[in-house]
C-alpha positions in Angstrom: 124.4 85.5 81.7 121.2 85.0 80.2 117.7 84.8 81.6 116.0 81.9 81.8 113.5 83.1 79.4 115.9 83.8 77.3 117.2 80.2 77.0 114.1 78.7 76.8 113.3 80.9 73.5 116.8 79.9 72.4 116.2 76.3 73.1 113.1 76.6 70.9 114.2 78.4 68.3 116.6 75.3 67.4 113.6 72.9 67.6 112.0 75.2 65.4 114.9 75.1 63.4 114.5 71.1 63.7 111.3 71.2 62.9 112.1 72.7 59.3 114.5 70.4 58.5 112.5 67.8 59.7 109.0 68.3 58.7 108.2 64.4 59.2 108.4 64.7 63.3 106.6 68.4 63.3 103.7 67.5 65.8 106.2 65.5 68.5 108.9 68.5 67.8 106.1 71.0 68.5 105.1 69.5 71.8 108.5 69.6 72.5 109.1 73.0 72.0 105.9 73.6 74.3 107.9 71.0 77.1 110.8 72.9 77.8 109.4 76.2 77.3 106.8 76.0 79.8 108.7 73.4 82.1 111.8 74.9 82.0 112.9 76.2 85.8 114.3 79.7 86.2 117.5 79.9 87.9 116.7 80.5 92.1 119.8 83.6 92.1 118.5 85.3 89.1 114.8 85.5 89.1 114.6 86.6 93.0 115.4 90.1 92.4 112.4 90.4 90.7 108.6 90.2 91.6 107.7 86.6 92.7 103.8 85.8 91.8 101.7 84.8 94.6 101.6 84.6 98.7 104.2 82.5 100.4 102.0 79.3 102.7 103.0 76.9 104.9 101.3 73.9 106.0 102.5 71.9 109.2 101.9 69.5 111.6 102.9 72.3 114.0 99.9 74.3 115.9 100.2 77.8 116.5 99.7 77.5 120.6 102.9 79.9 122.5 101.9 77.2 125.7 102.6 73.9 123.6 105.5 71.9 122.2 103.1 69.2 120.2 104.3 69.8 117.0 104.4 66.1 115.6 101.0 63.6 113.8 100.8 59.7 115.3 100.1 57.5 112.9 99.4 54.4 114.2 99.7 50.7 112.2 97.5 50.7 109.1 96.6 54.0 109.4 96.6 56.4 106.5 97.0 60.0 107.6 96.3 62.8 105.5 98.3 65.9 105.9 97.0 68.5 104.3 94.9 69.5 101.7 95.9 72.5 99.3 93.8 74.6 97.7 94.9 75.9 94.0 96.4 77.5 91.8 99.7 76.6 93.5 102.6 74.9 93.5 105.1 73.0 96.4 108.2 74.8 96.7 109.7 72.8 99.4 109.0 69.4 101.5 110.1 68.6 105.2 110.0 65.6 107.0 111.7 64.0 110.4 110.1 60.7 111.9 110.6 58.6 115.3 109.4 55.3 116.3 110.2 51.8 117.4 109.4 50.4 113.7 113.5 50.3 112.7 112.1 50.0 108.5 109.5 53.1 108.9 111.4 54.2 105.8 110.0 51.1 103.7 106.7 50.6 105.7 105.6 54.3 105.8 103.8 55.2 102.2 104.3 58.7 100.9 101.0 59.5 98.3 100.3 63.0 96.7 97.3 63.1 94.3 96.4 66.3 92.5 93.3 67.9 91.2 91.3 65.9 92.7 92.3 62.8 91.1 92.0 59.1 92.3 95.1 57.7 91.9 98.4 59.2 93.0 100.9 60.7 91.0 103.8 60.2 94.0 103.2 56.9 95.4 106.6 55.3 97.3 107.6 54.5 100.8 109.4 57.8 102.1 112.7 56.5 102.4 113.2 55.5 98.5 111.4 58.6 97.8 114.8 60.8 99.5 117.0 57.6 98.3 117.6 55.3 101.1 116.7 52.2 99.9 116.1 48.8 102.0 114.7 50.6 104.8 118.0 52.0 105.5 118.7 55.7 106.3 121.7 57.6 104.4 122.8 61.7 104.0 123.1 63.5 100.6 123.1 66.3 99.4 121.7 67.3 96.0 120.0 69.5 94.0 116.2 68.7 94.8 116.6 66.3 97.7 118.8 67.0 100.9 119.1 64.7 103.8 120.7 65.3 106.9 121.1 63.8 110.7 121.4 60.2 109.9 118.9 60.1 107.2 116.5 61.5 109.9 116.1 65.3 108.1 114.1 65.0 104.6 113.7 67.6 102.5 113.0 67.7 99.2 112.7 70.9 96.8 111.2 69.4 93.2 108.2 71.6 91.8 104.9 70.4 92.4 102.6 72.8 90.5 98.8 71.9 90.9 95.6 73.7 89.5 92.9 73.3 91.8 94.4 70.9 94.8 96.8 68.8 95.9 96.2 65.9 98.7 99.6 64.9 100.6 99.0 61.7 102.7 100.7 58.8 104.4 100.2 55.5 105.3 102.0 53.7 107.9 102.3 50.0 106.8 104.6 48.9 109.7 103.4 47.6 113.0 104.4 50.2 115.1 103.1 53.9 115.9 105.0 56.7 114.3 105.4 60.5 115.3 105.4 62.0 112.2 106.7 66.0 111.7 106.3 67.9 108.7 106.3 71.1 107.0 105.5 71.9 103.5 106.1 75.2 101.8 103.9 76.3 98.9 102.9 79.3 96.8 99.3 79.9 96.1 99.7 81.6 92.5 97.3 83.8 90.4 96.8 81.2 87.8 98.6 77.9 87.2 101.8 78.4 84.9 101.1 78.2 81.3 102.2 74.6 80.0 102.0 73.3 83.5 103.3 69.6 83.7 102.5 67.3 87.0 105.5 65.9 89.3 105.1 62.2 89.3 107.0 59.8 91.5 106.5 56.2 92.0 108.1 52.7 93.6 108.5 49.6 91.7 110.3 46.5 92.5 111.2 42.8 91.9 112.4 40.3 94.1 113.9 38.3 92.5 114.5 40.2 89.7 113.6 37.8 86.7 116.1 35.9 84.5 116.3 36.9 81.1 114.7 40.2 81.3 115.9 44.0 81.8 114.9 45.4 85.3 112.1 48.2 84.1 112.3 51.5 86.0 109.4 52.9 84.3 107.0 52.0 81.9 104.7 55.1 80.7 102.4 56.5 78.2 101.7 60.2 77.8 103.6 63.4 77.3 106.4 64.8 79.7 110.2 64.4 81.0 112.0 61.9 82.7 114.0 63.7 85.2 115.2 61.1 88.1 115.9 57.7 89.5 116.9 56.3 92.7 117.3 52.6 92.2 118.6 50.1 95.2 119.4 46.4 95.1 120.4 44.0 98.1 122.7 41.5 96.5 122.3 38.0 96.6 125.7 36.3 95.1 129.2 37.6 96.0 131.1 39.8 93.7 130.2 42.7 91.8 126.7 43.5 90.7 126.9 46.5 88.0 127.5 45.1 84.8 123.8 46.7 83.7 123.3 48.9 81.1 120.5 51.5 81.0 118.3 51.9 77.9 115.6 54.3 77.1 113.1 53.6 74.6 110.9 56.8 73.3 108.0 57.0 72.1 107.4 53.3 71.2 110.6 52.9 69.7 111.8 49.0 69.7 115.9 50.0 70.0 116.6 52.2 72.8 117.8 55.8 71.4 119.6 56.1 75.2 122.2 53.8 75.8 124.5 53.3 78.9 127.6 51.3 79.6 127.4 50.3 82.9 125.5 50.7 86.2 128.1 52.7 87.8 128.5 54.8 84.8 124.6 55.4 84.8 125.6 56.9 88.4 128.5 58.9 87.0 130.9 57.1 88.8 133.6 54.8 87.7 135.4 51.3 88.2 132.9 49.9 91.2 131.2 52.4 93.4 131.8 54.3 96.1 129.7 56.7 98.5 129.7 60.0 97.4 126.2 63.4 97.0 126.4 65.4 94.4 124.4 67.5 92.5 123.2 65.3 89.9 124.3 62.0 91.2 125.4 60.4 94.3 125.4 56.4 95.6 123.8 57.1 99.7 124.4 53.2 100.3 126.7 51.0 99.2 128.5 47.7 101.7 131.6 46.1 100.1 130.5 43.6 96.9 129.2 40.3 99.0 126.5 38.4 99.8 123.5 40.8 100.9 125.5 43.7 99.7 122.9 46.6 100.0 123.1 49.8 97.6 121.4 52.8 96.9 122.0 55.5 94.4 120.2 58.3 92.4 120.8 60.3 89.2 118.7 63.4 88.7 118.0 64.4 84.8 117.6 68.2 85.9 120.1 69.3 83.1 119.1 67.0 80.5 115.5 65.7 81.1 114.8 62.7 78.6 111.4 64.3 76.9 108.6 61.6 75.5 105.8 62.6 73.5 103.7 59.7 73.2 105.7 56.9 75.9 108.4 55.9 77.6 110.3 53.0 79.1 113.3 52.7 80.8 115.2 49.9 81.8 118.4 48.6 83.5 120.0 45.3 81.9 120.7 42.2 85.3 123.5 40.3 84.5 127.1 40.7 85.6 129.3 38.5 87.9 128.1 35.7 90.3 130.2 34.5 93.1 129.0 31.2 93.7 130.3 28.4 96.6 129.3 24.7 96.7 128.0 24.2 100.5 129.1 20.2 100.3 132.6 21.1 99.2 133.3 25.0 100.1 134.8 25.3 96.1 134.1 29.2 94.5 133.2 29.6 91.5 133.1 33.1 89.7 130.7 33.3 86.5 130.9 36.0 84.2 127.8 38.1 82.8 125.0 35.8 84.1 121.7 36.9 85.5 121.5 37.2 89.5 118.1 37.0 91.4 118.8 40.4 93.1 116.5 42.4 95.2 115.9 45.5 92.7 114.0 48.7 93.1 113.2 51.9 92.1 111.2 55.4 92.1 110.9 56.7 89.1 110.5 60.4 88.8 109.0 62.7 86.3 106.5 65.3 85.0 103.4 64.8 82.8 100.8 66.9 81.1 98.1 64.6 82.7 98.1 62.5 86.1 99.7 58.8 85.1 97.5 55.6 85.6 99.5 53.1 87.9 101.0 50.3 85.7 100.8 47.8 88.8 99.7 47.7 92.2 101.5 48.7 94.9 103.7 45.9 96.7 102.4 45.3 100.3 105.2 45.9 103.4 105.8 42.2 103.9 106.8 42.3 100.4 109.5 45.1 100.4 111.3 44.3 103.3 113.2 41.3 104.5 112.0 39.3 107.7 113.3 40.9 110.7 114.1 40.2 114.6 115.1 42.7 116.0 116.4 42.9 119.7 116.5 46.2 121.0 119.2 47.1 123.8 118.0 50.4 125.7 114.6 49.7 127.5 115.0 45.9 128.2 117.2 46.5 131.8 115.3 43.7 133.9 116.2 40.9 130.2 119.7 41.7 130.5 122.1 39.3 132.7 125.4 40.8 133.6 128.6 39.4 135.4 129.7 41.1 138.7 131.5 44.1 138.1 129.2 45.1 134.8 126.6 48.1 134.8 124.1 48.1 132.2 121.6 51.0 131.8 119.7 52.8 129.3 121.0 56.5 129.0 119.0 59.2 127.0 121.2 59.2 123.7 119.8 61.2 120.9 122.1 59.5 117.9 120.6 56.1 119.1 116.7 54.9 117.3 113.8 56.9 119.9 116.9 58.7 121.3 118.0 56.2 123.7 121.2 54.0 123.9 122.1 50.7 126.5 125.8 52.0 128.3 127.3 49.3 128.9 130.1 49.5 131.6 133.0 47.1 133.3 135.9 47.3 135.7 137.6 44.5 134.8 138.8 42.3 132.0 136.3 39.4 131.0 133.2 41.2 132.4 130.2 40.2 130.5 126.6 41.3 128.8 123.8 38.6 127.7 120.6 40.0 125.6 118.0 36.9 125.0 115.9 36.7 121.9 114.2 33.4 120.0 114.0 32.4 116.5 111.2 30.9 115.3 112.0 30.2 111.5 114.7 28.2 110.3 117.0 29.6 107.5 120.2 32.5 107.1 119.9 35.7 108.7 122.4 38.4 108.1 123.5 39.8 111.9 124.1 43.3 112.3 125.5 45.3 115.5 124.0 48.8 115.8 126.9 50.7 117.6 127.7 54.4 119.4 130.6 54.6 119.1 132.4 57.2 121.6 135.7 58.3 122.8 135.3 56.3 125.7 134.5 53.2 123.7 136.3 49.8 124.3 136.9 46.6 122.3 134.4 43.6 123.1 134.1 40.0 121.9 130.6 39.5 120.7 129.2 35.8 120.4 125.9 33.9 119.7 125.0 31.2 121.6 121.7 28.8 120.5 120.6 25.4 120.1 123.7 24.2 117.6 126.1 25.9 119.8 128.6 28.9 119.8 129.2 31.4 117.1 131.9 33.7 116.8 130.5 36.8 115.6 133.2 39.4 116.0 136.3 38.2 118.4 137.0 42.3 118.9 133.9 44.8 118.2 135.7 47.9 118.4 133.3 50.8 120.0 136.2 54.1 119.9 134.7 56.8 117.8 137.2 57.4 114.8 134.8 59.6 113.3 134.2 62.1 115.8 136.1 64.7 113.8 133.4 64.3 111.0 131.8 67.8 109.9 128.5 66.0 109.3 128.3 64.8 113.0 129.6 67.9 115.0 129.3 68.9 117.6 126.5 66.3 118.4 129.2 63.7 118.0 131.2 64.4 121.1 128.0 64.6 123.4 126.4 61.7 122.5 129.1 59.9 119.8 128.5 58.3 116.0 125.7 55.8 115.0 127.3 53.0 113.3 125.7 49.5 111.5 128.3 46.8 112.4 128.0 43.7 110.1 129.2 40.3 111.3 128.2 38.0 109.2 125.8 36.0 107.6 124.8 32.3 109.6 122.2 29.8 109.4 120.0 29.6 112.6 117.3 26.7 113.6 114.3 27.9 115.8 115.0 27.9 119.6 116.3 30.4 121.9 119.6 32.3 121.6 121.7 34.6 123.6 124.6 37.5 122.5 127.2 37.5 124.5 129.3 41.0 125.2 132.6 40.7 126.7 135.3 43.0 127.5 138.7 42.6 126.4 139.3 45.3 129.3 137.8 47.1 131.8 135.8 49.9 129.5 132.4 50.7 127.8 130.3 50.6 125.2 127.1 51.8 123.8 124.5 50.0 122.3 121.6 50.6 120.0 120.3 47.1 119.1 121.1 43.7 117.2 119.0 43.0 113.7 119.5 39.6 112.9 117.7 39.9 109.6 116.2 37.0 106.9 118.8 36.7 104.2 116.3 35.8 101.3 118.4 33.3 99.5 118.8 29.3 100.8 120.1 27.8 98.3 122.1 30.2 96.0 124.1 27.4 94.4 121.2 25.1 93.6 119.6 28.5 91.5 122.9 28.7 89.9 122.7 25.3 88.6 119.0 25.6 87.3 119.2 28.7 85.8 122.8 27.6 83.7 120.5 24.7 82.7 117.9 26.9 81.5 120.2 29.2 80.1 121.8 26.1 77.7 118.0 25.1 77.3 117.2 28.9 75.8 120.6 29.1 73.7 119.7 25.8 72.3 116.8 26.3 71.3 117.7 29.9 69.9 120.7 27.7 67.4 118.0 25.8 66.5 116.0 28.5 65.6 118.2 29.5 63.7 119.6 26.8 61.4 115.7 26.1 60.6 115.4 30.0 59.4 118.6 29.9 57.3 117.3 26.4 55.7 114.2 27.6 55.0 116.4 30.7 53.4 118.5 28.6 51.1 115.0 26.5 50.1 113.8 29.8 48.7 117.0 30.7 47.2 117.2 27.2 45.3 113.6 27.4 43.9 114.5 31.2 42.5 117.4 29.4 40.9 115.5 26.5 39.5 112.6 29.3 38.3 115.0 31.9 36.4 118.3 30.1 36.0 120.1 32.6 38.5 120.4 33.5 42.3 118.7 36.4 43.2 120.2 39.6 43.9 
């Protein structure tokens, strides 16, 4: 096995040979040589047997006090908390977080910012969940080379190398409505000198809601010299049907046409024929719901094996055309359109290294623009608000897999026993409803319905609370003690303002454990109307381009004829 230094030297020799063959590109190739040699990471197991320069350090939320178990920072709503300020030269090697709070979407409302060497702009600015490859305010597990997440998406680890010359400042901003408990540990090396040819780590979030028609979604658009190393891409689907007929494209150093072009969304994330959940060292899909309205999806791809180098600029985008299943609300007729633009909610984090501090290209969006409006009905801790039939007991119990580590245990000693939980809707619209279950080996089958101003809606005639996942290795042995947390979506429903009740009715004597109920605003009220307007705009655009082509051809034909008359021959 060749050493990392040998591989870097071999790569440099190849680039120098290329420089001799293509002398016009000498400046760009020379800089690529420096970037490749200076930013190439050594194989950890190969180099660990050699002397390691520097001193191991750790910054954390813990306080050295044998008599205390207070190990977290409490960050209030609207508060920005500096976690640590490190003095360089140094390099962060590992970051770990775990978070807790009443806010169910803290993965999108808690913002992570990191500043290098006294810069006034953050090189890292992203919702913490998206940084760890879980979009749309959801949680997910993964096991990749630079990012690893366990415990239902609650144990967040990253191993990106983050060098700095003078200083590093890491902070979080709570843009949610409730206090958050933030536990953290950062392992770093205090170095005798900054690594030669050092590149700064960057990770920045952006979004489009809705994605603009007739243009691609831009993942990254930056200037400077560096190399692109990763993408986290998330989507919330507007239309039903498959959303992924979209090619990725990389425009390097001002190219008018991209030199790197993909073949589809699932292909970019190294899957094929649709997408399914998986997690590998370099690519993975952490969230994937069935193709339908409100399908939520997140995938990651790390380019660590083949970074995309650039010396002046880089633009990374992805097409936003695919299939679109449209339902006519008047007739119920369904029409599937091929390769049309869709107004999906697209969001992403771009990861790259750069020789200087990159200036943000656009403002960071506020929390209200990053998440859907949502009414969340807490089950645990709300015992006094609940109504039950005779023979039904409901009580809050400790449960480590549920939010805030507690769930509502409902026990019925007969068929037909029921529990009702009230809530209120203030804004009319479509809502995607989910029940957050805790599945257990003793869980039974319950009918779930919704009663409100317009009458009753059957949400699920037979919701099963039995744990079929209990033997999953990633949940063992906690699943045998507390069950398995599970989100069960029960449809998109039009709701008017007013008071509502969710009712759980037992099919037989048995139990269910509830974490809560999400009534999340579906942001598209008139998809049929949107498609009609889009098709009209598309037709007008095509007609204009056809007319433009006709005018261009006619002008060319006239010039050819003028040349023939003047010279007696057609131009060659």
